C-alpha positions, -999 to +999 in steps of 0.1 A: -433+301+094-423+271+073-427+291+041-404+318+054-377+292+062-381+276+027-377+309+010-346+318+029-332+284+023-339+286-014-319+319-015-289+301+001-291+272-023-291+296-053-262+316-037-239+287-029-251+259-051-226+265-079-197+264-054-209+232-039-212+217-073-177+226-083-164+212-050-183+180-056-168+177-091-132+181-077-140+157-049-151+131-074-120+137-095-098+130-064-118+099-056-114+086-092-076+090-090-076+072-056-097+044-070-074+037-099-043+039-077-058+013-054-067-009-083-030-007-095-018-016-060-042-045-056-030-059-090+006-056-079-001-073-046-019-101-063+011-107-086+034-106-057+013-131-037+011-154-068+049-157-066+048-169-030+056-206-037+087-196-058+099-173-030+095-201-004+115-225-026+143-200-031+145-192+006+146-229+014+174-234-011+193-205+002+190-218+038+201-253+027+231-238+009+241-218+040+238-248+063+258-271+040+284-243+035+289-238+072+291-276+079+316-282+051+340-254+060+342-248+098+360-217+110+395-224+123+399-224+160+427-199+160+407-173+142+390-161+174+421-165+196+435-133+210+469-134+229+470-118+263 
């Protein structure tokens, strides 16, 4: 019984083996493209994360400028007044 199953399985491998090989080749090609795309994104994210201290300093400077600008020039009281 095992020999009959092995013979029938061998026929299926010979019949569909080439198709499976071609599909595997295209699958590896897609995985290769995805691998290099991921490597590019990781590189970009590492560069972006490396600039974190500079962004924090810029944000702090912008907040300080906004706070000092608001305190130096208060809005006039009549600007929000609407007559009845």
